[in-house]
N, C-alpha and C positions, 0 to 999 in steps of 0.2 A: 154407826157401824155399817160397813159395806159388806153385803152378802155376795159371795163369789162361789160359783159352781164350775168346777172343772169336769169335763165330760170326755172319757176315754173309751176305747174299745173294750178293754179288760184290765185286770190287775196282774197281768202277766209280767215277766221280768224283761225289761227292755230299756233303752235309753230314754224314750219319751216318758215312760212311767216313772223312771228315776228322777227325771227333770221335774215332773209335776210334784213328786214327793218332796224334793229339795225346796222347790218354790213355796209350797204350803208350809213346810217347817219354818222357813225364814220370814214368813209374813208376820207383820205386827198384829198380834191377837187382839189388841185394843182397837184396831182399826178395821180388821177384816174377820169375817166369819166364813170359813172355807169348808165346802163339801166337795167330795170327789165321787163321781158317778161312773160306773162301767155299764155300757149299753148292752154288751153281749154276755159276759160271764165274769166271775170273780177271778181269783188267781193267787199265787203265792205271795205277792207283794201287799195284799190287802191288810194283813196283820200289822205290817210296818206303818201303814197310815194310822191304824188304830193306836199303836204304841206312841205315835207322835201327837195323839189327841186330835186327829183329823177325822171328821165324820165321813162315812162312805155309804154308798147305795149300789146295788146291782139291779138293773132293770130287767135284764134277760131278753134274749132274742130267740124266738122259736120258729119264725117263718123267714123265708129267704128275703123277702122285700122289707121286712121289719115294720109293717103297718101297726101291729100291736105294740111294738117297741116305741114307736113314735107317740102313740096315744098315751101309753103309761108314762113316758118321759115328759110329755107335755103336761099331764096332770101333776106330776111331781114338781115341775118348775112353776106351775101356777100356784101351788101350795107354798113353795119355798120363796117365791118372788125375789130371785136374786137380781141385783143391779147389773152384774156382769156374768155372762156365760162364756167360758173359755174352752174351746174344743181341741182335741188332739187325735191324730191318726184317722184313717179313712172312715172307720166305723163311727168313732166319736164325732168326727167332723160332719158326716152325712146326717145321721139320725139326730145328733145333738143340735146341729144348727136348724134343721127343720122344726124340731120341737121348740127350740128357743124362739124362732120366728112366730110359731103358732101361739106360744105362751105370752108373747109380747114383751120379751126381755129387752130392757132399754139398750144394753150394750152387748154385742156379740163379737167375740174375738176368736180367731183360729190360729194355731201354730202349724207351720209346714216344717216337718222334721227331717225330710229326706229328699233326695233326688230319685224319683220313683220311675226308673227305666222299665219296670215290669208292669206299669199300669197301662191298661188298654183304653180304647176310645170311650167306652161307657163311663169309666171312672173319671176320665178327663172332662167329659161333658158335664157330669154331676158337679165336679169341683168348680167348673167355670160358671155354672148357673148359680151355685150357692155363694160364690165369691161376690157376686153383684149385690147381695143382701147382707154381707158381712162388713162390720164397721172397720176392722183392721185385721190384716193377716201378718203374722210374725214369721219371718224366715230365720232359721238358726245359723245361716251363713250367707255371705254374698253369693256364693255359688247356687244355693237353694233359691235365693231371690231371683237371680238371673234366669235360672231354669224355669221357675214358676211363671215368670213373665213371658218367656219365649215359648214354652210348651203348653202351659195351662191357660195362657192368655190372661193372667191376673193383671188387673189395672195397676200400673207402676205406682200410682199415687196411694194405693191401698196397702202396699206391702212394705214393711220395714224390717231391718235386721237387728235381732238381739242374739248375739252368739251364745252357744251353749256354755254352761259353767259347771264346776264340780264343787263339792264341799271340801274346802281345804283343811278343815279339822279332821276329816276322815282320810283324805288322800294327801300325804305329805312324805317327803324323803325320810327314809329310816334305814338303819344298817341292814344290808342284804346278806343272806346266807352265802358264805364262800364255798366254792366247790371246784373240782377239777375239770368239769365239763361246761360247755356253753349252754345256757338254759334259755331257750326261746319260749315265749308264751303268746297265745292268741286268745282274745276274748270276743265272743259274739255268737249269735244264733247260728245253728248249723243249717243254713239255707243258701241257695245259689248266690245271692247278693254278696255274701261275706267271703266267698272265694277260698274256702279252706282247701278245696281240691287243688288249687294252684299252689298253695303253701306246701302241700304234701308232694306235689311234683318237684318243687324246688329242693325240699329236704332229700328226696331221692337222688337228685342230681348231685347233691353235696354229701352223699352218704359216705364216700371214701375220703373226700377232702376234709370234712369236719366229722371225723369218726367218733368224736366224743360228744357231739351235740345231741341235745334232747329237746323235745317239744311238748308243752302242756297246752291242751285245748280246753278252754273253759266255756261252757255253753252247751245247749242241746237243741235238737230239732230233727226234722224228717230225714236229713242227709246223713245222720250219724252212722247207720249200718253201711251205707255206701263208702263213707270215709274210712271206716274201720277195715272194710274189705280192700280199699285202695292201699292202705298201709301194709296189709298182709301181702298184697301183690308185689309191692315194692320191697318187701322184706325189711321194713323199718318199724314194724309194730312194737319192737322192744324199746324203741326210743321215744315213743309217743304215749302220752297219758291223756285219756279222755276223762275229765273230771265231772262233766255234766254241769248243771246249774249250781253256781256257788254265790254266796253273798259276802264271803270274807275276802273280797277282791284286794283290799289294801294289803292283807297278809300275803296273798299270792303274788302280788307285784313285787314284794320284798324278796321273793325267792327267784326272781327272773333276772337275767342279764339284758335281754332284748325282747321287747314286745313288738309283734308283727301284726299289721292290719292289712290283709291281702284283699280287701273288699273290691268288687268290680265297680261299685258306685257307693257313694256315701254322702250324706248331707253335711254332717259334722260329727263324726263318730265320738261318742262319749268315752270309749276305751282309750282313744288317742290322748285326750286331755287328762284322763285319770292317770295313765301311765306317765305322762309328762309331769303332772303334779307330784308324782312319787319319785321324780328324778331320773326316770329311765329315758 
């Protein structure tokens, strides 16, 4: 039995967390014993791991540098003694890999999920130093691999591409609700990267040309008040529905005609392949 520990920042809702959940669900339970650890906090996706029979832990981070987090995570890994530690996202990558090195984990793997234009010098320096001690780095697309080599100076021989995927039992074409108006939908966190403000700009330009068009925005984040105010300023608030965080995405895709991803940058957006798998 191979013991595998995935380490993430939290159990928040996002593409990386969903990918880890799908991977753990699909692993052969006769060959792999899988545990998923959040280094900072829990989150709404944690119960979904439990429902799938996947063990979880939350280490917790109370100080900025995370020294205590590294110590507790190192102790956890020394007890669990996994053959493979697989880290995700900056928090999980940083404290997870340091703890894995200290605990003497035989194999340490990291996944690079995005093209992180918003990362500064410190984060890039940390990633560069940790990459030298990581057995393999997985990029979710060719674009992410190329960006990581060019910007983070990841050794080309250490990074390989495994594209994102979705559960085709969950996301599949189905009859869509018919209606008289064009129904746009956008899925993603309400943060600058995802470009929802650009989408609202476009909808305002098309306000008269597509007088029957509506937009459903699925997701939440710090920019929600700003986006709601932007919609009111453009006088298109009656055409836009902010649904917040939802987990019934397959049903929501069935109600849409067009899914729009206005991201300023993206590694390999999960929403793009979810919508494609649903026939949109």
